[in-house]
FIKOLZA-1660 file (N, C-alpha, C; in steps of 0.1 Angstrom, whole numbers, plus 5000, padded with zeros to 4 digits):
% residues 170
   i   px   py   pz ch aa at
   1 8740 4705 5895  A  M  N
   1 8729 4693 5899  A  M CA
   1 8731 4682 5903  A  M  C
   2 8740 4687 5907  A  L  N
   2 8745 4676 5923  A  L CA
   2 8739 4686 5934  A  L  C
   3 8741 4692 5932  A  Q  N
   3 8736 4699 5942  A  Q CA
   3 8725 4702 5948  A  Q  C
   4 8714 4692 5937  A  A  N
   4 8700 4692 5946  A  A CA
   4 8699 4675 5945  A  A  C
   5 8709 4673 5949  A  V  N
   5 8706 4657 5954  A  V CA
   5 8702 4656 5972  A  V  C
   6 8692 4657 5977  A  Q  N
   6 8693 4653 5992  A  Q CA
   6 8701 4642 5999  A  Q  C
   7 8710 4650 6010  A  G  N
   7 8715 4637 6022  A  G CA
   7 8732 4637 6012  A  G  C
   8 8735 4644 5999  A  V  N
   8 8747 4644 5996  A  V CA
   8 8750 4657 5996  A  V  C
   9 8768 4652 6003  A  K  N
   9 8775 4665 6011  A  K CA
   9 8788 4660 5991  A  K  C
  10 8788 4674 5991  A  I  N
  10 8799 4679 5980  A  I CA
  10 8813 4682 5980  A  I  C
  11 8827 4680 5979  A  E  N
  11 8838 4686 5984  A  E CA
  11 8844 4685 5969  A  E  C
  12 8850 4699 5975  A  L  N
  12 8867 4696 5960  A  L CA
  12 8876 4685 5970  A  L  C
  13 8883 4678 5962  A  A  N
  13 8889 4673 5963  A  A CA
  13 8899 4667 5957  A  A  C
  14 8913 4661 5964  A  D  N
  14 8925 4655 5951  A  D CA
  14 8920 4645 5947  A  D  C
  15 8926 4640 5935  A  A  N
  15 8923 4625 5928  A  A CA
  15 8924 4614 5937  A  A  C
  16 8937 4616 5938  A  A  N
  16 8942 4606 5944  A  A CA
  16 8937 4603 5959  A  A  C
  17 8934 4609 5967  A  H  N
  17 8927 4615 5982  A  H CA
  17 8916 4608 5981  A  H  C
  18 8908 4611 5967  A  A  N
  18 8891 4608 5968  A  A CA
  18 8892 4592 5961  A  A  C
  19 8903 4589 5953  A  R  N
  19 8907 4575 5950  A  R CA
  19 8903 4569 5966  A  R  C
  20 8914 4570 5974  A  A  N
  20 8920 4561 5987  A  A CA
  20 8900 4565 5994  A  A  C
  21 8898 4572 5993  A  Q  N
  21 8891 4578 6004  A  Q CA
  21 8870 4564 5997  A  Q  C
  22 8872 4569 5983  A  L  N
  22 8861 4558 5978  A  L CA
  22 8869 4544 5982  A  L  C
  23 8877 4536 5981  A  A  N
  23 8889 4524 5981  A  A CA
  23 8875 4520 5997  A  A  C
  24 8880 4531 6005  A  R  N
  24 8879 4529 6024  A  R CA
  24 8862 4529 6026  A  R  C
  25 8856 4532 6013  A  R  N
  25 8840 4540 6014  A  R CA
  25 8839 4550 6022  A  R  C
  26 8843 4557 6023  A  E  N
  26 8848 4573 6032  A  E CA
  26 8832 4583 6027  A  E  C
  27 8836 4575 6010  A  I  N
  27 8824 4589 6003  A  I CA
  27 8815 4578 5993  A  I  C
  28 8801 4583 5986  A  L  N
  28 8797 4573 5979  A  L CA
  28 8806 4575 5965  A  L  C
  29 8810 4582 5957  A  A  N
  29 8817 4586 5942  A  A CA
  29 8825 4599 5944  A  A  C
  30 8828 4596 5931  A  F  N
  30 8836 4609 5932  A  F CA
  30 8832 4614 5919  A  F  C
  31 8839 4626 5912  A  V  N
  31 8837 4629 5902  A  V CA
  31 8846 4633 5897  A  V  C
  32 8851 4636 5886  A  E  N
  32 8865 4645 5872  A  E CA
  32 8857 4648 5869  A  E  C
  33 8863 4657 5867  A  Y  N
  33 8865 4671 5853  A  Y CA
  33 8873 4673 5846  A  Y  C
  34 8874 4672 5832  A  P  N
  34 8882 4673 5816  A  P CA
  34 8893 4684 5820  A  P  C
  35 8890 4695 5830  A  N  N
  35 8896 4702 5832  A  N CA
  35 8902 4703 5852  A  N  C
  36 8902 4691 5854  A  G  N
  36 8909 4683 5866  A  G CA
  36 8901 4681 5873  A  G  C
  37 8893 4689 5881  A  D  N
  37 8886 4692 5891  A  D CA
  37 8879 4680 5894  A  D  C
  38 8885 4680 5909  A  V  N
  38 8877 4665 5909  A  V CA
  38 8865 4668 5923  A  V  C
  39 8854 4661 5923  A  W  N
  39 8845 4662 5939  A  W CA
  39 8839 4649 5941  A  W  C
  40 8845 4651 5955  A  S  N
  40 8839 4637 5965  A  S CA
  40 8825 4641 5965  A  S  C
  41 8818 4629 5968  A  L  N
  41 8800 4629 5967  A  L CA
  41 8800 4620 5979  A  L  C
  42 8795 4626 5993  A  Q  N
  42 8792 4624 6007  A  Q CA
  42 8781 4619 6012  A  Q  C
  43 8773 4604 6014  A  A  N
  43 8764 4601 6019  A  A CA
  43 8766 4596 6031  A  A  C
  44 8755 4599 6042  A  S  N
  44 8758 4591 6053  A  S CA
  44 8746 4580 6052  A  S  C
  45 8742 4572 6058  A  G  N
  45 8731 4561 6064  A  G CA
  45 8737 4549 6056  A  G  C
  46 8729 4538 6061  A  D  N
  46 8732 4524 6058  A  D CA
  46 8736 4523 6041  A  D  C
  47 8739 4509 6042  A  L  N
  47 8738 4509 6028  A  L CA
  47 8727 4509 6015  A  L  C
  48 8718 4505 6023  A  H  N
  48 8707 4510 6012  A  H CA
  48 8701 4522 6011  A  H  C
  49 8703 4531 6024  A  Q  N
  49 8705 4547 6021  A  Q CA
  49 8715 4546 6010  A  Q  C
  50 8723 4548 6008  A  R  N
  50 8740 4553 6001  A  R CA
  50 8734 4554 5981  A  R  C
  51 8729 4536 5986  A  I  N
  51 8721 4531 5968  A  I CA
  51 8711 4537 5967  A  I  C
  52 8704 4545 5977  A  Q  N
  52 8692 4553 5971  A  Q CA
  52 8704 4570 5965  A  Q  C
  53 8708 4574 5971  A  R  N
  53 8716 4584 5970  A  R CA
  53 8721 4577 5957  A  R  C
  54 8732 4566 5951  A  L  N
  54 8736 4567 5940  A  L CA
  54 8732 4571 5924  A  L  C
  55 8717 4563 5930  A  N  N
  55 8703 4561 5919  A  N CA
  55 8699 4576 5922  A  N  C
  56 8703 4580 5933  A  E  N
  56 8696 4598 5928  A  E CA
  56 8701 4601 5916  A  E  C
  57 8717 4598 5923  A  I  N
  57 8729 4610 5912  A  I CA
  57 8735 4605 5901  A  I  C
  58 8730 4592 5894  A  V  N
  58 8728 4589 5882  A  V CA
  58 8717 4587 5876  A  V  C
  59 8700 4593 5878  A  D  N
  59 8691 4595 5872  A  D CA
  59 8688 4608 5869  A  D  C
  60 8700 4625 5873  A  L  N
  60 8706 4631 5872  A  L CA
  60 8713 4630 5856  A  L  C
  61 8721 4624 5855  A  Y  N
  61 8722 4626 5847  A  Y CA
  61 8722 4616 5838  A  Y  C
  62 8714 4606 5835  A  K  N
  62 8717 4594 5824  A  K CA
  62 8709 4600 5815  A  K  C
  63 8701 4610 5816  A  V  N
  63 8690 4617 5806  A  V CA
  63 8696 4627 5796  A  V  C
  64 8708 4633 5798  A  R  N
  64 8713 4642 5796  A  R CA
  64 8725 4639 5785  A  R  C
  65 8728 4629 5781  A  G  N
  65 8742 4625 5771  A  G CA
  65 8743 4615 5772  A  G  C
  66 8752 4607 5769  A  Q  N
  66 8753 4599 5764  A  Q CA
  66 8767 4589 5778  A  Q  C
  67 8762 4578 5776  A  I  N
  67 8769 4574 5786  A  I CA
  67 8778 4560 5782  A  I  C
  68 8795 4562 5785  A  F  N
  68 8800 4552 5783  A  F CA
  68 8806 4543 5795  A  F  C
  69 8810 4536 5795  A  R  N
  69 8812 4530 5808  A  R CA
  69 8830 4523 5801  A  R  C
  70 8837 4524 5816  A  A  N
  70 8849 4533 5815  A  A CA
  70 8861 4516 5827  A  A  C
  71 8870 4513 5820  A  N  N
  71 8874 4502 5828  A  N CA
  71 8890 4508 5840  A  N  C
  72 8881 4519 5838  A  T  N
  72 8895 4531 5848  A  T CA
  72 8889 4544 5851  A  T  C
  73 8901 4548 5863  A  D  N
  73 8890 4560 5875  A  D CA
  73 8901 4569 5866  A  D  C
  74 8907 4568 5859  A  H  N
  74 8921 4582 5854  A  H CA
  74 8913 4585 5838  A  H  C
  75 8906 4602 5839  A  L  N
  75 8899 4605 5830  A  L CA
  75 8912 4606 5819  A  L  C
  76 8924 4614 5823  A  P  N
  76 8930 4620 5815  A  P CA
  76 8933 4608 5805  A  P  C
  77 8932 4593 5810  A  S  N
  77 8937 4582 5794  A  S CA
  77 8926 4577 5791  A  S  C
  78 8917 4587 5791  A  L  N
  78 8906 4579 5782  A  L CA
  78 8899 4593 5775  A  L  C
  79 8904 4609 5778  A  L  N
  79 8903 4617 5768  A  L CA
  79 8901 4612 5754  A  L  C
  80 8916 4608 5748  A  P  N
  80 8916 4612 5738  A  P CA
  80 8912 4600 5733  A  P  C
  81 8899 4595 5732  A  F  N
  81 8887 4583 5728  A  F CA
  81 8879 4587 5725  A  F  C
  82 8874 4596 5737  A  Y  N
  82 8859 4599 5739  A  Y CA
  82 8860 4616 5736  A  Y  C
  83 8852 4620 5724  A  D  N
  83 8847 4637 5724  A  D CA
  83 8838 4638 5734  A  D  C
  84 8841 4655 5742  A  D  N
  84 8832 4657 5744  A  D CA
  84 8826 4654 5754  A  D  C
  85 8842 4651 5762  A  V  N
  85 8836 4644 5777  A  V CA
  85 8833 4654 5790  A  V  C
  86 8817 4655 5798  A  A  N
  86 8814 4663 5805  A  A CA
  86 8823 4659 5818  A  A  C
  87 8824 4640 5824  A  A  N
  87 8825 4649 5837  A  A CA
  87 8831 4629 5836  A  A  C
  88 8835 4624 5845  A  L  N
  88 8838 4605 5849  A  L CA
  88 8838 4611 5864  A  L  C
  89 8827 4596 5865  A  V  N
  89 8817 4595 5875  A  V CA
  89 8827 4585 5885  A  V  C
  90 8831 4583 5888  A  V  N
  90 8836 4568 5899  A  V CA
  90 8832 4560 5912  A  V  C
  91 8824 4554 5906  A  F  N
  91 8821 4545 5921  A  F CA
  91 8828 4535 5926  A  F  C
  92 8819 4527 5939  A  P  N
  92 8830 4519 5949  A  P CA
  92 8826 4509 5943  A  P  C
  93 8837 4497 5943  A  R  N
  93 8832 4482 5944  A  R CA
  93 8824 4474 5952  A  R  C
  94 8812 4467 5945  A  F  N
  94 8803 4464 5955  A  F CA
  94 8812 4446 5956  A  F  C
  95 8811 4440 5972  A  A  N
  95 8812 4425 5967  A  A CA
  95 8799 4424 5967  A  A  C
  96 8804 4406 5963  A  P  N
  96 8788 4398 5959  A  P CA
  96 8781 4399 5975  A  P  C
  97 8786 4397 5983  A  A  N
  97 8780 4396 5996  A  A CA
  97 8765 4410 5992  A  A  C
  98 8775 4419 5994  A  E  N
  98 8760 4434 5993  A  E CA
  98 8753 4434 5985  A  E  C
  99 8760 4429 5973  A  I  N
  99 8749 4427 5958  A  I CA
  99 8733 4419 5962  A  I  C
 100 8740 4409 5970  A  I  N
 100 8730 4401 5971  A  I CA
 100 8720 4406 5980  A  I  C
 101 8729 4410 5997  A  D  N
 101 8717 4418 6002  A  D CA
 101 8711 4426 5996  A  D  C
 102 8709 4436 5991  A  L  N
 102 8705 4445 5979  A  L CA
 102 8692 4440 5973  A  L  C
 103 8697 4426 5962  A  A  N
 103 8688 4419 5955  A  A CA
 103 8674 4416 5968  A  A  C
 104 8677 4413 5977  A  R  N
 104 8669 4405 5986  A  R CA
 104 8654 4413 5987  A  R  C
 105 8658 4421 5988  A  V  N
 105 8650 4431 5994  A  V CA
 105 8647 4448 5980  A  V  C
 106 8649 4439 5967  A  G  N
 106 8648 4449 5964  A  G CA
 106 8652 4458 5957  A  G  C
 107 8664 4462 5958  A  A  N
 107 8666 4477 5957  A  A CA
 107 8682 4472 5947  A  A  C
 108 8677 4481 5937  A  C  N
 108 8687 4479 5924  A  C CA
 108 8698 4491 5925  A  C  C
 109 8706 4486 5923  A  L  N
 109 8721 4495 5915  A  L CA
 109 8718 4503 5901  A  L  C
 110 8724 4508 5904  A  P  N
 110 8723 4517 5886  A  P CA
 110 8731 4514 5882  A  P  C
 111 8725 4508 5865  A  A  N
 111 8732 4503 5857  A  A CA
 111 8744 4499 5851  A  A  C
 112 8750 4499 5852  A  G  N
 112 8764 4495 5846  A  G CA
 112 8775 4501 5863  A  G  C
 113 8777 4499 5870  A  I  N
 113 8778 4502 5887  A  I CA
 113 8788 4486 5890  A  I  C
 114 8784 4479 5884  A  T  N
 114 8787 4463 5888  A  T CA
 114 8791 4454 5878  A  T  C
 115 8805 4449 5877  A  R  N
 115 8809 4441 5865  A  R CA
 115 8812 4431 5872  A  R  C
 116 8807 4412 5868  A  H  N
 116 8810 4401 5873  A  H CA
 116 8820 4395 5861  A  H  C
 117 8829 4395 5866  A  L  N
 117 8838 4384 5857  A  L CA
 117 8842 4371 5858  A  L  C
 118 8834 4367 5847  A  I  N
 118 8834 4353 5846  A  I CA
 118 8840 4341 5843  A  I  C
 119 8852 4334 5846  A  P  N
 119 8861 4330 5842  A  P CA
 119 8855 4316 5830  A  P  C
 120 8861 4315 5817  A  R  N
 120 8858 4305 5816  A  R CA
 120 8842 4305 5806  A  R  C
 121 8836 4316 5804  A  R  N
 121 8827 4320 5805  A  R CA
 121 8822 4318 5787  A  R  C
 122 8809 4314 5784  A  A  N
 122 8809 4303 5769  A  A CA
 122 8797 4315 5764  A  A  C
 123 8796 4323 5756  A  L  N
 123 8792 4332 5744  A  L CA
 123 8787 4328 5732  A  L  C
 124 8776 4331 5723  A  R  N
 124 8769 4324 5717  A  R CA
 124 8758 4316 5716  A  R  C
 125 8758 4309 5723  A  I  N
 125 8755 4296 5728  A  I CA
 125 8739 4300 5724  A  I  C
 126 8733 4291 5712  A  N  N
 126 8722 4295 5709  A  N CA
 126 8713 4283 5703  A  N  C
 127 8708 4276 5717  A  L  N
 127 8702 4264 5720  A  L CA
 127 8688 4266 5718  A  L  C
 128 8682 4259 5713  A  P  N
 128 8667 4261 5713  A  P CA
 128 8659 4258 5728  A  P  C
 129 8652 4271 5726  A  L  N
 129 8639 4270 5746  A  L CA
 129 8638 4257 5747  A  L  C
 130 8628 4248 5736  A  T  N
 130 8620 4242 5738  A  T CA
 130 8628 4225 5745  A  T  C
 131 8645 4233 5742  A  V  N
 131 8651 4218 5749  A  V CA
 131 8649 4224 5770  A  V  C
 132 8651 4232 5767  A  L  N
 132 8655 4237 5776  A  L CA
 132 8641 4234 5788  A  L  C
 133 8627 4237 5784  A  S  N
 133 8613 4237 5792  A  S CA
 133 8605 4227 5783  A  S  C
 134 8608 4219 5773  A  G  N
 134 8600 4208 5774  A  G CA
 134 8602 4197 5785  A  G  C
 135 8594 4187 5787  A  D  N
 135 8590 4177 5795  A  D CA
 135 8604 4169 5796  A  D  C
 136 8614 4167 5793  A  A  N
 136 8619 4159 5791  A  A CA
 136 8626 4157 5809  A  A  C
 137 8634 4150 5812  A  S  N
 137 8640 4146 5826  A  S CA
 137 8652 4155 5823  A  S  C
 138 8655 4157 5834  A  L  N
 138 8677 4164 5835  A  L CA
 138 8685 4157 5830  A  L  C
 139 8679 4141 5836  A  A  N
 139 8690 4130 5823  A  A CA
 139 8690 4133 5812  A  A  C
 140 8677 4135 5806  A  E  N
 140 8674 4135 5793  A  E CA
 140 8679 4151 5785  A  E  C
 141 8683 4163 5788  A  K  N
 141 8684 4169 5785  A  K CA
 141 8703 4178 5784  A  K  C
 142 8707 4170 5798  A  N  N
 142 8724 4167 5802  A  N CA
 142 8730 4156 5790  A  N  C
 143 8719 4143 5787  A  A  N
 143 8722 4144 5772  A  A CA
 143 8721 4148 5760  A  A  C
 144 8716 4154 5759  A  W  N
 144 8709 4162 5743  A  W CA
 144 8724 4171 5747  A  W  C
 145 8732 4180 5757  A  L  N
 145 8738 4190 5759  A  L CA
 145 8746 4177 5758  A  L  C
 146 8755 4168 5756  A  V  N
 146 8765 4161 5759  A  V CA
 146 8767 4159 5745  A  V  C
 147 8754 4159 5737  A  H  N
 147 8753 4151 5724  A  H CA
 147 8754 4163 5713  A  H  C
 148 8751 4176 5718  A  W  N
 148 8749 4190 5713  A  W CA
 148 8766 4195 5710  A  W  C
 149 8777 4192 5725  A  L  N
 149 8787 4192 5725  A  L CA
 149 8797 4190 5721  A  L  C
 150 8794 4172 5715  A  K  N
 150 8806 4166 5706  A  K CA
 150 8802 4173 5694  A  K  C
 151 8791 4175 5688  A  Q  N
 151 8787 4181 5678  A  Q CA
 151 8797 4194 5671  A  Q  C
 152 8790 4208 5677  A  K  N
 152 8801 4212 5680  A  K CA
 152 8813 4213 5682  A  K  C
 153 8816 4203 5694  A  T  N
 153 8837 4200 5691  A  T CA
 153 8841 4193 5680  A  T  C
 154 8835 4186 5678  A  G  N
 154 8837 4178 5663  A  G CA
 154 8838 4184 5655  A  G  C
 155 8835 4196 5653  A  S  N
 155 8824 4200 5638  A  S CA
 155 8835 4217 5639  A  S  C
 156 8839 4217 5651  A  R  N
 156 8855 4222 5647  A  R CA
 156 8848 4240 5656  A  R  C
 157 8835 4240 5660  A  T  N
 157 8830 4256 5664  A  T CA
 157 8832 4262 5672  A  T  C
 158 8838 4250 5679  A  V  N
 158 8843 4262 5697  A  V CA
 158 8850 4259 5696  A  V  C
 159 8860 4276 5704  A  R  N
 159 8868 4278 5701  A  R CA
 159 8875 4286 5716  A  R  C
 160 8882 4281 5727  A  Y  N
 160 8885 4285 5737  A  Y CA
 160 8893 4291 5737  A  Y  C
 161 8892 4307 5742  A  Y  N
 161 8900 4320 5740  A  Y CA
 161 8913 4325 5759  A  Y  C
 162 8916 4319 5756  A  H  N
 162 8924 4318 5773  A  H CA
 162 8927 4333 5776  A  H  C
 163 8936 4338 5764  A  E  N
 163 8934 4352 5767  A  E CA
 163 8927 4370 5769  A  E  C
 164 8930 4371 5774  A  S  N
 164 8913 4388 5775  A  S CA
 164 8915 4388 5757  A  S  C
 165 8906 4392 5756  A  T  N
 165 8898 4396 5736  A  T CA
 165 8893 4411 5736  A  T  C
 166 8898 4415 5724  A  F  N
 166 8886 4424 5723  A  F CA
 166 8881 4421 5716  A  F  C
 167 8866 4424 5714  A  L  N
 167 8856 4423 5702  A  L CA
 167 8856 4439 5695  A  L  C
 168 8859 4441 5682  A  F  N
 168 8853 4454 5674  A  F CA
 168 8840 4449 5669  A  F  C
 169 8838 4441 5667  A  D  N
 169 8819 4442 5662  A  D CA
 169 8807 4441 5670  A  D  C
 170 8804 4443 5680  A  E  N
 170 8791 4442 5691  A  E CA
 170 8782 4449 5684  A  E  C
% end
């Protein structure tokens, strides 16, 4: 399938070397298979052209099976947790400036390639949209928010988790 993508050169590689090439942006991505084979994917062109190639690659496989997001580029450590793994596709990291540049021209990265870690993010806030979209002034909305936070804090329904958290009920 990968050979069908115009402008992408595929080469057999060593996993460590492919990781280094990806970190230096010398390759577009690499694919590791359960049998240990690693193939580097190269594409020339500017950022926008390379992103187009990434989208074409993802389009090839996204309809052919289940996709799982992984936080490692080491396939052997993932195999015990997933049945029937076909391959691990490893993409480069993108800087916020690159993402902004792409967004400004309407270019889209394939889903799941970027991840933003937001410290102290708040989850499960259920505010009525009327509060946000209503005719109240910003000062009035902020006052409402302060009151709401006091209520939540006073009723002990707010909890801050400093440590990394795993949720098993998503």
